[in-house]
C-alpha positions as CSV (number, residue, x, y, z in Angstrom):
1,X,-15.0,60.9,20.8
2,X,-12.3,63.6,21.0
3,X,-9.1,63.3,19.2
4,X,-7.4,62.8,22.6
5,X,-9.6,59.7,23.0
6,X,-8.6,58.6,19.6
7,X,-4.9,59.0,20.3
8,X,-5.2,57.0,23.5
9,X,-7.1,54.2,21.6
10,X,-4.3,54.1,19.0
11,X,-1.7,53.6,21.7
12,X,-3.8,51.0,23.4
13,X,-3.9,49.1,20.1
14,X,-0.1,48.8,20.2
15,X,1.0,51.6,17.9
16,X,3.9,53.3,19.7
17,X,4.5,56.4,17.5
18,X,1.7,58.8,16.5
19,X,2.6,61.9,14.5
20,X,0.1,64.7,14.2
21,X,0.0,67.4,11.5
22,X,-1.6,70.2,13.4
23,X,-1.5,73.9,14.1
24,X,0.3,75.3,17.1
25,X,-3.1,76.1,18.6
26,X,-4.2,72.4,18.2
27,X,-0.9,71.4,19.8
28,X,-1.6,73.7,22.8
29,X,-5.1,72.4,23.2
30,X,-3.8,68.8,23.0
31,X,-1.3,69.4,25.8
32,X,-4.0,71.1,28.0
33,X,-6.2,68.1,27.5
34,X,-3.4,65.6,28.2
35,X,-2.1,67.2,31.4
36,X,-4.9,66.1,33.7
37,X,-4.6,62.5,32.7
38,X,-0.8,62.3,32.4
39,X,1.3,60.1,34.7
40,X,3.7,63.0,35.3
41,X,6.5,60.9,36.8
42,X,6.6,58.8,33.6
43,X,6.0,61.4,30.9
44,X,8.1,64.0,29.2
45,X,6.8,67.0,27.2
46,X,9.4,68.5,24.9
47,X,8.4,71.9,23.6
48,X,9.9,73.6,20.5
49,X,10.7,76.5,22.8
50,X,12.3,74.5,25.6
51,X,15.3,76.3,27.2
52,X,18.1,74.0,28.3
53,X,20.4,74.9,31.2
54,X,23.1,76.7,29.3
55,X,25.5,76.9,32.2
56,X,25.7,73.1,32.4
57,X,27.7,70.8,30.3
58,X,25.7,68.1,28.4
59,X,26.9,65.5,30.8
60,X,25.9,67.6,33.8
61,X,22.5,68.3,32.3
62,X,21.7,64.6,31.7
63,X,23.0,63.5,35.0
64,X,20.9,66.1,36.7
65,X,17.7,64.6,35.2
66,X,18.9,61.1,35.8
67,X,19.4,61.8,39.5
68,X,16.1,63.7,39.7
69,X,14.2,60.7,38.5
70,X,16.4,58.1,40.2
71,X,17.2,56.2,37.0
72,X,20.3,54.1,36.4
73,X,20.5,54.2,32.6
74,X,24.0,54.3,31.2
75,X,24.7,57.9,30.1
76,X,27.0,56.9,27.3
77,X,24.4,54.4,25.9
78,X,21.9,57.3,25.7
79,X,24.5,59.6,24.2
80,X,25.2,57.0,21.5
81,X,21.5,56.9,20.4
82,X,21.5,60.6,19.5
83,X,25.2,60.8,18.6
84,X,26.3,63.3,21.2
85,X,29.2,61.3,22.8
86,X,31.8,63.9,21.8
87,X,29.8,66.8,23.1
88,X,29.2,65.5,26.7
89,X,31.8,67.9,28.2
90,X,30.6,70.9,26.1
91,X,28.5,73.7,27.7
92,X,25.0,73.6,26.4
93,X,25.2,77.3,25.7
94,X,27.8,76.5,23.1
95,X,25.7,74.0,21.2
96,X,24.0,74.5,17.9
97,X,20.1,74.4,17.8
98,X,20.4,71.0,16.1
99,X,22.5,69.5,18.9
100,X,20.3,71.1,21.6
101,X,17.3,69.2,20.1
102,X,19.3,66.0,20.3
103,X,20.1,66.7,23.9
104,X,16.4,67.2,24.6
105,X,15.6,63.7,23.2
106,X,18.5,62.3,25.3
107,X,16.9,63.8,28.4
108,X,13.7,61.9,27.6
109,X,15.7,58.7,27.2
110,X,17.7,59.2,30.5
111,X,14.6,59.5,32.6
112,X,13.0,56.3,31.1
113,X,9.8,58.1,30.1
114,X,6.9,55.9,29.2
115,X,5.3,58.7,27.1
116,X,7.2,61.4,25.2
117,X,5.3,64.3,23.6
118,X,7.5,66.3,21.3
119,X,6.6,69.4,19.4
120,X,8.3,70.1,16.1
121,X,11.0,67.4,16.4
122,X,12.7,68.5,13.1
123,X,12.3,72.3,13.3
124,X,15.5,74.2,12.7
125,X,17.7,71.1,12.7
126,X,20.4,70.3,10.1
127,X,20.2,67.4,7.8
128,X,22.4,65.1,9.9
129,X,20.5,65.8,13.0
130,X,17.1,65.2,11.3
131,X,18.3,61.7,10.3
132,X,19.6,61.0,13.8
133,X,16.4,62.2,15.5
134,X,14.2,60.1,13.2
135,X,16.3,57.0,14.0
136,X,16.3,57.9,17.7
137,X,12.5,58.1,17.8
138,X,12.2,54.7,16.2
139,X,14.7,53.3,18.7
140,X,12.7,54.8,21.5
141,X,9.4,53.3,20.3
142,X,11.1,49.8,19.9
143,X,12.0,50.0,23.6
144,X,8.3,50.3,24.5
145,X,8.0,54.0,24.9
146,X,5.0,55.8,23.4
147,X,5.9,58.8,21.3
148,X,3.4,61.6,20.3
149,X,4.9,64.2,17.9
150,X,3.2,67.2,16.5
151,X,4.2,69.5,13.6
152,X,2.7,72.2,11.5
153,X,4.6,70.8,8.6
154,X,3.2,67.9,6.5
155,X,6.7,67.2,5.3
156,X,8.0,66.7,8.8
157,X,5.1,64.4,9.7
158,X,5.8,62.4,6.5
159,X,9.5,62.0,7.4
160,X,8.9,60.6,10.9
161,X,8.5,56.9,11.7
162,X,5.2,55.5,12.9
163,X,1.6,56.4,12.0
164,X,0.7,59.8,10.9
165,X,-2.6,61.8,11.1
166,X,-4.0,65.3,10.7
167,X,-6.7,66.9,12.8
168,X,-9.9,67.9,11.1
169,X,-13.0,69.0,12.9
170,X,-11.7,67.6,16.2
171,X,-11.1,64.2,14.7
172,X,-8.0,62.3,13.6
173,X,-7.7,61.6,9.8
174,X,-5.1,59.0,8.9
175,X,-2.4,60.1,6.4
176,X,-2.0,57.1,4.2
177,X,-0.6,56.1,0.9
178,X,-2.9,56.4,-2.2
179,X,-3.6,52.9,-3.6
180,X,-4.0,54.1,-7.2
181,X,-0.3,54.4,-7.8
182,X,0.5,55.1,-11.5
183,X,3.7,53.7,-13.1
184,X,5.4,56.4,-15.0
185,X,7.0,56.0,-18.5
186,X,10.7,55.5,-18.2
187,X,11.4,57.6,-21.3
188,X,12.2,61.3,-21.5
189,X,9.9,63.5,-23.4
190,X,10.0,63.3,-27.2
191,X,11.1,66.2,-29.2
192,X,7.5,67.2,-30.0
193,X,6.8,68.0,-26.4
194,X,7.6,71.6,-25.5
195,X,9.8,71.9,-22.3
196,X,7.6,74.7,-21.0
197,X,4.5,74.3,-18.9
198,X,1.7,76.8,-18.4
199,X,0.8,77.3,-14.8
200,X,-2.1,79.4,-13.7
201,X,-1.3,80.9,-10.4
202,X,-3.2,83.6,-8.4
203,X,-4.9,84.8,-11.6
204,X,-1.7,85.0,-13.7
205,X,-0.5,82.6,-16.4
206,X,3.1,81.7,-15.9
207,X,5.3,80.0,-18.4
208,X,7.7,77.8,-16.4
209,X,10.6,75.8,-17.6
210,X,10.0,72.2,-16.6
211,X,13.7,71.6,-15.7
212,X,13.3,74.5,-13.1
213,X,10.7,72.5,-11.2
214,X,12.4,70.8,-8.3
215,X,9.3,69.2,-6.9
216,X,5.6,69.6,-6.4
217,X,3.8,69.3,-3.2
218,X,0.1,69.1,-2.2
219,X,-0.5,71.5,0.6
220,X,-4.0,71.7,2.0
221,X,-5.4,70.2,-1.2
222,X,-3.6,72.9,-3.4
223,X,-0.7,71.8,-5.6
224,X,2.4,73.9,-5.3
225,X,5.5,73.7,-7.5
226,X,8.8,74.6,-6.0
227,X,10.8,76.8,-8.3
228,X,13.9,78.9,-7.5
229,X,13.4,78.7,-3.7
230,X,9.8,79.7,-3.9
231,X,6.5,77.8,-3.7
232,X,4.1,78.7,-6.5
233,X,0.4,77.7,-6.0
234,X,-1.3,76.3,-9.1
235,X,-4.8,75.4,-10.2
236,X,-3.7,71.8,-10.9
237,X,-4.3,68.8,-8.6
238,X,-1.1,66.8,-8.0
239,X,-2.6,64.0,-10.2
240,X,-3.2,66.5,-13.0
241,X,0.4,67.8,-12.8
242,X,1.7,64.2,-12.6
243,X,-0.1,63.5,-15.9
244,X,1.4,66.6,-17.5
245,X,4.9,65.8,-16.4
246,X,4.7,62.1,-17.1
247,X,7.1,62.2,-20.0
248,X,9.7,64.4,-18.3
249,X,11.0,61.9,-15.7
250,X,9.1,63.1,-12.7
251,X,8.2,60.5,-10.0
252,X,5.4,60.3,-7.4
253,X,7.6,59.6,-4.4
254,X,4.7,60.0,-1.9
255,X,1.0,60.6,-2.0
256,X,1.7,64.4,-1.6
257,X,5.0,64.7,-3.5
258,X,6.1,64.7,-7.1
259,X,9.9,65.0,-7.7
260,X,12.1,65.8,-10.6
261,X,14.4,62.8,-10.8
262,X,17.1,65.0,-12.5
263,X,17.3,66.9,-9.2
264,X,17.8,63.8,-7.0
265,X,21.3,63.7,-5.6
266,X,21.0,61.0,-2.9
267,X,18.7,58.3,-1.5
268,X,18.9,57.5,2.2
269,X,17.2,54.9,4.3
270,X,16.6,56.7,7.6
271,X,14.9,53.8,9.4
272,X,13.7,50.4,8.5
273,X,10.5,51.8,7.0
274,X,11.4,55.3,5.9
275,X,13.4,56.6,2.9
276,X,14.4,60.2,2.0
277,X,15.3,61.7,-1.3
278,X,17.8,64.6,-1.2
279,X,17.1,67.1,-4.1
280,X,19.4,69.8,-5.4
281,X,17.6,73.1,-5.2
282,X,18.9,76.5,-6.2
283,X,22.4,77.6,-5.1
284,X,23.3,74.1,-3.8
285,X,20.3,74.1,-1.4
286,X,19.5,70.5,-0.2
287,X,15.9,69.6,0.2
288,X,14.6,66.4,1.8
289,X,11.5,64.8,0.4
290,X,9.9,61.5,1.7
291,X,10.0,58.4,-0.4
292,X,7.4,55.8,0.7
293,X,8.7,52.4,1.3
294,X,6.4,50.7,-1.2
295,X,7.5,53.1,-4.0
296,X,11.2,52.6,-3.4
297,X,11.6,49.8,-5.9
298,X,9.7,51.6,-8.6
299,X,11.8,54.7,-8.0
300,X,15.0,52.7,-8.4
301,X,13.7,51.1,-11.6
302,X,12.8,54.5,-13.1
303,X,16.1,56.0,-11.9
304,X,18.2,53.3,-13.5
305,X,16.3,53.3,-16.8
306,X,16.3,57.1,-17.2
């Protein structure tokens, strides 16, 4: 069975959103496989390189596709879903990349697509638009539309609503939450613990101040720590690093993320089932990290007892 067959079976079982962590090449192969079996009149493919008609206003653009498909959906209802009401009279050429992405999703809504395939839904979008897009995709799925998203970024896949998978040897492997969640100590490190951690990276031994670690992420089975706007690969597993930082108020927000609670500036609920932590990086950089729903209460407990 190919992963295309697996995707179709997942949709047939009633799951309306499938998110794939995959390479651009895998995305291209997937599209080529899908095209022969697509119901073109009821499907929309949104590429990360889609060019909108810059000479049109947003309203003209959406009305063009509505007339092309003969749909009668209220334009302002669609605009409200992706929060572009006040941009309807603006020329598309004047929009930011984030707003253009929201207009693309509005296009899929206006034509009443039964299947939407979207490549890199959160690529090059600002924080506000990312939240709006995540909410819009959930809204679309609740209306009965099937959504297939692809991204080369595990973080993007983790932030999206629905069921997530990655492709391995032409098969879909579910991305799921680890069941062996460990509850952290709610106390800061004692005075005896040194606030420096030794990290072996690329043959070098680095002495890293623990407070400089913003978060750690498992990328292709390698644990990376994010320090001063840079990813540093380590020879630890994420579980090993979790153990080493247990007393320093770090929290396992997701099976692939360990966050420094001192860096958390905001918690947001993006959809019914997805939460996001905003972390303060270097030079006021904001970083969004997924917080799994079942770990939300434990996170709040540790946050308030710190």
